Short mmCIF file of the C-alpha atoms (twelve columns), coordinates in Angstrom:
data_MODEL
# 
_entry.id   MODEL 
# 
loop_
_atom_site.group_PDB 
_atom_site.id 
_atom_site.type_symbol 
_atom_site.label_atom_id 
_atom_site.label_alt_id 
_atom_site.label_comp_id 
_atom_site.label_asym_id 
_atom_site.label_seq_id 
_atom_site.Cartn_x 
_atom_site.Cartn_y 
_atom_site.Cartn_z 
_atom_site.pdbx_PDB_model_num 
ATOM 1   C CA . MET A 1   14.703  8.783   10.450 1 
ATOM 2   C CA . GLU A 2   13.670  11.942  10.308 1 
ATOM 3   C CA . ILE A 3   10.008  12.845  10.416 1 
ATOM 4   C CA . VAL A 4   7.036   15.434  10.111 1 
ATOM 5   C CA . ILE A 5   3.973   14.917  11.683 1 
ATOM 6   C CA . ILE A 6   0.786   15.888  10.487 1 
ATOM 7   C CA . GLY A 7   -1.828  16.254  13.134 1 
ATOM 8   C CA . THR A 8   -1.984  16.755  17.055 1 
ATOM 9   C CA . GLY A 9   -4.361  14.199  18.192 1 
ATOM 10  C CA . ASN A 10  -4.044  10.916  20.180 1 
ATOM 11  C CA . THR A 11  -2.931  9.229   17.310 1 
ATOM 12  C CA . ALA A 12  -0.484  11.709  16.104 1 
ATOM 13  C CA . ALA A 13  0.883   12.010  19.738 1 
ATOM 14  C CA . VAL A 14  1.376   8.538   20.969 1 
ATOM 15  C CA . LEU A 15  2.844   7.187   17.487 1 
ATOM 16  C CA . GLY A 16  5.567   10.946  17.726 1 
ATOM 17  C CA . ARG A 17  6.311   9.443   21.201 1 
ATOM 18  C CA . MET A 18  7.152   6.006   20.153 1 
ATOM 19  C CA . LEU A 19  9.095   7.007   17.058 1 
ATOM 20  C CA . LYS A 20  10.921  9.501   19.371 1 
ATOM 21  C CA . ALA A 21  11.537  7.029   22.206 1 
ATOM 22  C CA . ALA A 22  12.823  4.467   18.904 1 
ATOM 23  C CA . GLY A 23  15.325  7.179   18.048 1 
ATOM 24  C CA . HIS A 24  14.010  9.186   15.059 1 
ATOM 25  C CA . VAL A 25  14.188  12.541  14.810 1 
ATOM 26  C CA . ILE A 26  11.062  14.507  14.664 1 
ATOM 27  C CA . LEU A 27  11.488  17.760  12.999 1 
ATOM 28  C CA . GLN A 28  8.542   19.451  12.923 1 
ATOM 29  C CA . VAL A 29  4.366   19.123  13.921 1 
ATOM 30  C CA . TYR A 30  2.036   20.384  12.134 1 
ATOM 31  C CA . GLY A 31  -1.690  21.349  12.939 1 
ATOM 32  C CA . ARG A 32  -4.293  23.741  12.639 1 
ATOM 33  C CA . ASP A 33  -4.871  24.403  16.070 1 
ATOM 34  C CA . ALA A 34  -1.419  26.323  16.952 1 
ATOM 35  C CA . ALA A 35  -1.515  25.878  20.240 1 
ATOM 36  C CA . ALA A 36  -1.837  21.859  20.334 1 
ATOM 37  C CA . ALA A 37  0.905   21.799  17.652 1 
ATOM 38  C CA . SER A 38  3.097   23.641  19.644 1 
ATOM 39  C CA . ALA A 39  2.685   21.900  23.250 1 
ATOM 40  C CA . LEU A 40  3.199   18.312  21.254 1 
ATOM 41  C CA . ALA A 41  6.340   20.171  19.241 1 
ATOM 42  C CA . TYR A 42  7.564   20.834  22.923 1 
ATOM 43  C CA . GLU A 43  7.190   17.277  23.910 1 
ATOM 44  C CA . LEU A 44  8.417   15.735  21.006 1 
ATOM 45  C CA . ASP A 45  11.452  18.542  21.014 1 
ATOM 46  C CA . CYS A 46  10.725  20.230  17.713 1 
ATOM 47  C CA . GLU A 47  9.203   23.168  16.099 1 
ATOM 48  C CA . SER A 48  5.517   23.596  15.392 1 
ATOM 49  C CA . THR A 49  3.612   25.371  12.853 1 
ATOM 50  C CA . ASN A 50  0.070   26.186  11.761 1 
ATOM 51  C CA . TYR A 51  1.204   27.331  8.501  1 
ATOM 52  C CA . TRP A 52  1.182   24.938  5.416  1 
ATOM 53  C CA . ALA A 53  3.906   27.536  3.501  1 
ATOM 54  C CA . VAL A 54  6.610   26.814  6.807  1 
ATOM 55  C CA . VAL A 55  5.789   22.994  6.461  1 
ATOM 56  C CA . ASN A 56  9.564   21.302  6.337  1 
ATOM 57  C CA . ARG A 57  10.340  19.618  2.782  1 
ATOM 58  C CA . ASN A 58  12.856  18.094  3.977  1 
ATOM 59  C CA . ALA A 59  11.943  14.868  5.986  1 
ATOM 60  C CA . HIS A 60  12.402  11.190  5.089  1 
ATOM 61  C CA . LEU A 61  9.050   10.717  5.836  1 
ATOM 62  C CA . TYR A 62  5.187   12.993  6.038  1 
ATOM 63  C CA . ILE A 63  3.066   10.734  8.446  1 
ATOM 64  C CA . ILE A 64  -0.503  12.279  8.439  1 
ATOM 65  C CA . ALA A 65  -2.257  11.663  11.371 1 
ATOM 66  C CA . VAL A 66  -5.796  13.007  11.442 1 
ATOM 67  C CA . SER A 67  -9.290  12.109  11.149 1 
ATOM 68  C CA . ASP A 68  -10.301 10.490  7.645  1 
ATOM 69  C CA . ILE A 69  -12.140 13.392  6.608  1 
ATOM 70  C CA . ALA A 70  -9.530  15.639  6.945  1 
ATOM 71  C CA . ILE A 71  -7.145  13.792  4.763  1 
ATOM 72  C CA . PRO A 72  -8.174  15.147  1.142  1 
ATOM 73  C CA . ASP A 73  -7.938  18.908  2.636  1 
ATOM 74  C CA . ILE A 74  -4.349  18.177  3.568  1 
ATOM 75  C CA . LEU A 75  -3.112  16.779  0.235  1 
ATOM 76  C CA . ARG A 76  -4.318  19.714  -0.904 1 
ATOM 77  C CA . GLU A 77  -2.394  22.010  0.737  1 
ATOM 78  C CA . LEU A 78  0.378   19.300  0.758  1 
ATOM 79  C CA . HIS A 79  2.901   18.851  -2.129 1 
ATOM 80  C CA . LEU A 80  5.823   16.630  -1.573 1 
ATOM 81  C CA . ALA A 81  6.042   14.726  -5.026 1 
ATOM 82  C CA . GLU A 82  9.366   13.398  -3.976 1 
ATOM 83  C CA . LYS A 83  8.856   12.383  -0.423 1 
ATOM 84  C CA . THR A 84  7.258   9.720   1.293  1 
ATOM 85  C CA . VAL A 85  3.958   10.244  2.548  1 
ATOM 86  C CA . VAL A 86  1.361   7.866   4.917  1 
ATOM 87  C CA . HIS A 87  -1.552  8.506   6.665  1 
ATOM 88  C CA . THR A 88  -2.528  6.372   9.530  1 
ATOM 89  C CA . ALA A 89  -6.519  5.422   8.629  1 
ATOM 90  C CA . ALA A 90  -8.012  2.199   8.170  1 
ATOM 91  C CA . SER A 91  -10.769 3.134   5.656  1 
ATOM 92  C CA . VAL A 92  -8.672  5.285   3.100  1 
ATOM 93  C CA . SER A 93  -7.191  3.781   0.499  1 
ATOM 94  C CA . LYS A 94  -3.493  4.156   -0.159 1 
ATOM 95  C CA . ASP A 95  -4.559  5.320   -3.733 1 
ATOM 96  C CA . ILE A 96  -5.474  8.388   -2.013 1 
ATOM 97  C CA . PHE A 97  -1.842  10.056  -2.237 1 
ATOM 98  C CA . LYS A 98  -1.987  9.191   -6.281 1 
ATOM 99  C CA . ASN A 99  -1.876  12.127  -7.675 1 
ATOM 100 C CA . SER A 100 0.491   14.418  -4.922 1 
ATOM 101 C CA . ALA A 101 2.999   11.738  -4.431 1 
ATOM 102 C CA . GLN A 102 5.205   8.899   -5.867 1 
ATOM 103 C CA . HIS A 103 6.023   7.591   -2.900 1 
ATOM 104 C CA . TYR A 104 3.273   6.787   -0.494 1 
ATOM 105 C CA . GLY A 105 1.426   3.931   2.001  1 
ATOM 106 C CA . VAL A 106 -0.125  3.360   4.926  1 
ATOM 107 C CA . MET A 107 0.956   2.964   8.559  1 
ATOM 108 C CA . TYR A 108 -2.601  1.861   10.373 1 
ATOM 109 C CA . PRO A 109 -1.887  1.657   14.486 1 
ATOM 110 C CA . LEU A 110 -4.353  -1.528  15.060 1 
ATOM 111 C CA . GLN A 111 -4.605  0.095   19.041 1 
ATOM 112 C CA . THR A 112 -6.851  2.375   21.045 1 
ATOM 113 C CA . LEU A 113 -4.883  5.387   21.460 1 
ATOM 114 C CA . LYS A 114 -5.200  8.062   24.181 1 
ATOM 115 C CA . LYS A 115 -2.209  10.915  24.512 1 
ATOM 116 C CA . GLY A 116 -3.525  11.841  28.022 1 
ATOM 117 C CA . THR A 117 -2.137  8.755   29.586 1 
ATOM 118 C CA . ASP A 118 1.919   8.556   30.027 1 
ATOM 119 C CA . ARG A 119 2.339   4.578   29.179 1 
ATOM 120 C CA . LEU A 120 3.107   3.761   25.524 1 
ATOM 121 C CA . PRO A 121 0.876   0.311   24.741 1 
ATOM 122 C CA . SER A 122 1.663   -2.083  22.280 1 
ATOM 123 C CA . VAL A 123 0.966   -1.442  19.035 1 
ATOM 124 C CA . PRO A 124 0.309   -3.788  15.952 1 
ATOM 125 C CA . ILE A 125 0.582   -1.814  12.883 1 
ATOM 126 C CA . ILE A 126 -0.405  -2.717  9.561  1 
ATOM 127 C CA . ILE A 127 1.104   -1.543  6.125  1 
ATOM 128 C CA . ASP A 128 0.900   -0.908  2.458  1 
ATOM 129 C CA . ALA A 129 3.008   1.012   -0.021 1 
ATOM 130 C CA . SER A 130 2.637   2.069   -3.275 1 
ATOM 131 C CA . ASP A 131 6.218   0.325   -4.595 1 
ATOM 132 C CA . GLU A 132 8.028   -1.890  -3.092 1 
ATOM 133 C CA . ARG A 133 10.883  0.013   -2.025 1 
ATOM 134 C CA . THR A 134 8.407   2.553   -0.182 1 
ATOM 135 C CA . LEU A 135 7.110   -0.532  1.433  1 
ATOM 136 C CA . GLU A 136 10.632  -1.251  3.271  1 
ATOM 137 C CA . GLN A 137 11.280  2.287   4.249  1 
ATOM 138 C CA . ILE A 138 7.759   1.881   6.225  1 
ATOM 139 C CA . ALA A 139 8.633   -1.485  7.330  1 
ATOM 140 C CA . ALA A 140 11.602  -0.266  8.797  1 
ATOM 141 C CA . VAL A 141 10.435  2.052   10.562 1 
ATOM 142 C CA . ALA A 142 7.231   0.809   11.845 1 
ATOM 143 C CA . GLY A 143 9.055   -2.117  12.717 1 
ATOM 144 C CA . SER A 144 11.550  0.281   14.540 1 
ATOM 145 C CA . ILE A 145 8.123   0.473   17.429 1 
ATOM 146 C CA . SER A 146 6.502   -2.526  17.013 1 
ATOM 147 C CA . GLU A 147 7.205   -6.043  16.998 1 
ATOM 148 C CA . THR A 148 4.186   -6.929  15.409 1 
ATOM 149 C CA . VAL A 149 4.276   -5.161  11.692 1 
ATOM 150 C CA . VAL A 150 2.059   -6.949  8.790  1 
ATOM 151 C CA . ARG A 151 1.652   -5.800  5.118  1 
ATOM 152 C CA . GLY A 152 -2.478  -5.343  4.228  1 
ATOM 153 C CA . ASP A 153 -4.708  -4.071  1.560  1 
ATOM 154 C CA . ASP A 154 -7.007  -1.472  1.548  1 
ATOM 155 C CA . GLU A 155 -9.599  -4.400  2.148  1 
ATOM 156 C CA . THR A 156 -7.776  -6.039  4.828  1 
ATOM 157 C CA . ARG A 157 -7.386  -2.740  6.758  1 
ATOM 158 C CA . LEU A 158 -11.179 -1.937  6.668  1 
ATOM 159 C CA . LYS A 159 -11.957 -5.573  7.798  1 
ATOM 160 C CA . MET A 160 -9.755  -5.287  10.851 1 
ATOM 161 C CA . HIS A 161 -10.630 -1.654  11.488 1 
ATOM 162 C CA . LEU A 162 -14.393 -3.363  11.692 1 
ATOM 163 C CA . ALA A 163 -13.363 -5.945  14.324 1 
ATOM 164 C CA . ALA A 164 -11.594 -3.306  16.477 1 
ATOM 165 C CA . VAL A 165 -14.705 -1.901  16.574 1 
ATOM 166 C CA . PHE A 166 -16.787 -5.156  18.201 1 
ATOM 167 C CA . CYS A 167 -13.746 -5.881  20.190 1 
ATOM 168 C CA . ASN A 168 -12.548 -2.048  21.435 1 
ATOM 169 C CA . ASN A 169 -15.279 0.346   20.827 1 
ATOM 170 C CA . PHE A 170 -18.186 -1.732  21.333 1 
ATOM 171 C CA . VAL A 171 -16.935 -3.969  24.435 1 
ATOM 172 C CA . ASN A 172 -16.144 -0.501  26.355 1 
ATOM 173 C CA . HIS A 173 -19.169 1.102   25.623 1 
ATOM 174 C CA . LEU A 174 -20.649 -2.091  27.549 1 
ATOM 175 C CA . TYR A 175 -18.616 -1.172  30.392 1 
ATOM 176 C CA . GLU A 176 -19.726 2.150   30.175 1 
ATOM 177 C CA . LEU A 177 -22.734 0.674   30.875 1 
ATOM 178 C CA . MET A 178 -22.588 -1.023  33.482 1 
ATOM 179 C CA . GLN A 179 -20.926 1.743   35.334 1 
ATOM 180 C CA . GLU A 180 -23.958 3.593   34.487 1 
ATOM 181 C CA . TYR A 181 -26.219 0.878   36.331 1 
ATOM 182 C CA . CYS A 182 -23.641 -0.204  39.111 1 
ATOM 183 C CA . LYS A 183 -23.937 3.489   40.052 1 
ATOM 184 C CA . LYS A 184 -27.895 4.078   40.223 1 
ATOM 185 C CA . GLU A 185 -28.131 0.516   41.612 1 
ATOM 186 C CA . LYS A 186 -25.943 1.228   44.249 1 
ATOM 187 C CA . LEU A 187 -22.816 -1.278  43.247 1 
ATOM 188 C CA . ASP A 188 -19.555 -1.483  43.009 1 
ATOM 189 C CA . PHE A 189 -18.358 -1.425  39.612 1 
ATOM 190 C CA . ASN A 190 -14.610 -2.217  40.862 1 
ATOM 191 C CA . LEU A 191 -15.698 -5.407  41.935 1 
ATOM 192 C CA . LEU A 192 -15.678 -6.391  38.332 1 
ATOM 193 C CA . LEU A 193 -12.677 -5.426  37.314 1 
ATOM 194 C CA . PRO A 194 -11.056 -8.740  38.183 1 
ATOM 195 C CA . LEU A 195 -13.625 -10.344 35.987 1 
ATOM 196 C CA . ILE A 196 -13.161 -8.474  32.863 1 
ATOM 197 C CA . GLU A 197 -9.154  -8.974  33.116 1 
ATOM 198 C CA . GLU A 198 -9.290  -12.583 33.377 1 
ATOM 199 C CA . THR A 199 -11.447 -12.887 30.473 1 
ATOM 200 C CA . ALA A 200 -9.103  -10.591 28.460 1 
ATOM 201 C CA . GLN A 201 -6.307  -13.014 29.574 1 
ATOM 202 C CA . ARG A 202 -7.784  -16.074 28.803 1 
ATOM 203 C CA . LEU A 203 -7.898  -14.993 24.878 1 
ATOM 204 C CA . LYS A 204 -4.294  -15.473 25.316 1 
ATOM 205 C CA . GLN A 205 -4.898  -18.804 25.246 1 
ATOM 206 C CA . LEU A 206 -8.702  -20.532 24.573 1 
ATOM 207 C CA . PRO A 207 -10.583 -19.397 21.132 1 
ATOM 208 C CA . ALA A 208 -12.901 -17.000 22.910 1 
ATOM 209 C CA . ALA A 209 -16.062 -19.666 21.862 1 
ATOM 210 C CA . GLN A 210 -14.338 -22.074 24.338 1 
ATOM 211 C CA . ALA A 211 -14.052 -19.164 27.292 1 
ATOM 212 C CA . GLN A 212 -17.346 -18.421 26.968 1 
ATOM 213 C CA . THR A 213 -19.682 -18.889 30.382 1 
ATOM 214 C CA . GLY A 214 -22.630 -17.521 31.780 1 
ATOM 215 C CA . PRO A 215 -26.765 -18.279 31.990 1 
ATOM 216 C CA . ALA A 216 -27.093 -17.629 27.914 1 
ATOM 217 C CA . LEU A 217 -24.457 -20.622 27.561 1 
ATOM 218 C CA . ARG A 218 -25.962 -23.034 29.811 1 
ATOM 219 C CA . GLY A 219 -29.366 -22.392 28.630 1 
ATOM 220 C CA . ASP A 220 -30.484 -21.512 32.228 1 
ATOM 221 C CA . GLN A 221 -33.990 -20.401 32.205 1 
ATOM 222 C CA . LEU A 222 -34.572 -19.443 35.482 1 
ATOM 223 C CA . THR A 223 -31.255 -17.182 35.905 1 
ATOM 224 C CA . LEU A 224 -32.504 -15.546 32.279 1 
ATOM 225 C CA . ASP A 225 -35.779 -14.590 33.404 1 
ATOM 226 C CA . LYS A 226 -34.499 -12.826 36.995 1 
ATOM 227 C CA . HIS A 227 -32.018 -10.616 34.950 1 
ATOM 228 C CA . ARG A 228 -35.105 -9.517  32.840 1 
ATOM 229 C CA . GLU A 229 -36.890 -8.977  35.469 1 
ATOM 230 C CA . LEU A 230 -34.213 -6.976  36.788 1 
ATOM 231 C CA . LEU A 231 -33.758 -4.995  33.698 1 
ATOM 232 C CA . LYS A 232 -37.505 -4.194  33.387 1 
ATOM 233 C CA . ASN A 233 -36.591 -0.112  34.573 1 
ATOM 234 C CA . HIS A 234 -33.738 -0.559  32.099 1 
ATOM 235 C CA . PRO A 235 -35.501 -0.833  28.878 1 
ATOM 236 C CA . HIS A 236 -32.028 -0.362  27.128 1 
ATOM 237 C CA . LEU A 237 -30.259 -2.506  28.712 1 
ATOM 238 C CA . LEU A 238 -32.674 -5.015  28.182 1 
ATOM 239 C CA . LYS A 239 -32.683 -4.869  24.720 1 
ATOM 240 C CA . ILE A 240 -29.013 -5.419  24.755 1 
ATOM 241 C CA . TYR A 241 -29.587 -7.934  26.881 1 
ATOM 242 C CA . GLU A 242 -31.979 -9.857  25.099 1 
ATOM 243 C CA . VAL A 243 -29.528 -9.929  21.248 1 
ATOM 244 C CA . MET A 244 -26.588 -10.852 23.047 1 
ATOM 245 C CA . THR A 245 -28.532 -13.519 24.465 1 
ATOM 246 C CA . GLU A 246 -29.705 -14.921 21.214 1 
ATOM 247 C CA . SER A 247 -26.251 -14.141 19.585 1 
ATOM 248 C CA . ILE A 248 -24.977 -16.645 22.320 1 
ATOM 249 C CA . GLN A 249 -27.380 -19.131 21.851 1 
ATOM 250 C CA . LEU A 250 -26.878 -18.912 17.994 1 
ATOM 251 C CA . SER A 251 -23.296 -19.355 18.372 1 
ATOM 252 C CA . HIS A 252 -23.142 -22.423 20.571 1 
# 
């Protein structure tokens, strides 16, 4: 399939690589930053532009992979009534295209994507569309780059995005806090990496509730109090510790 990618960020770059690897032809990359568009286009072996007037109008599919707030601005410039247009956002309705395209939808990659890495991750994709024919078209493209493609309406995508924020963004922030804590306390954070990997692997075999361990679950008040004492000089961490401890105890 011949595709035009609108955007040059993490999602645009990783999806572009995956689509190219799957045999699709990327005709063009559009980006407001000419240098960024040129760099991604060079990687995807296509042309680039930062002018709406010269956006290629002959592609089968147009993928808008930009920030949520930028989509309305793009729709004011991009008029492709006869083409299939999708965005990649979780929290934007597919119907944002209702007045600007006949065939439209969503192709939301449920994964943390970074264009700075060479590895192509496993990416579940949630799709939706204006009509069944367009849905089939989007499903075919998504299925060429992902083993897991499911249909999800606007509410489903938003709820999954919320779950993803908890599972990825919040958990990663805890890693960030612990890297800082270990550095201040002259500890080797790398010693925790096998523990992190084992915890993630267990989710493939057990529900998270069954995999839970630790002093909060055991009601080990002595250890909890020792931890609180250690965190007296780290009030922000102490606050998080108390919230997480209470949440674990209420859940079990």
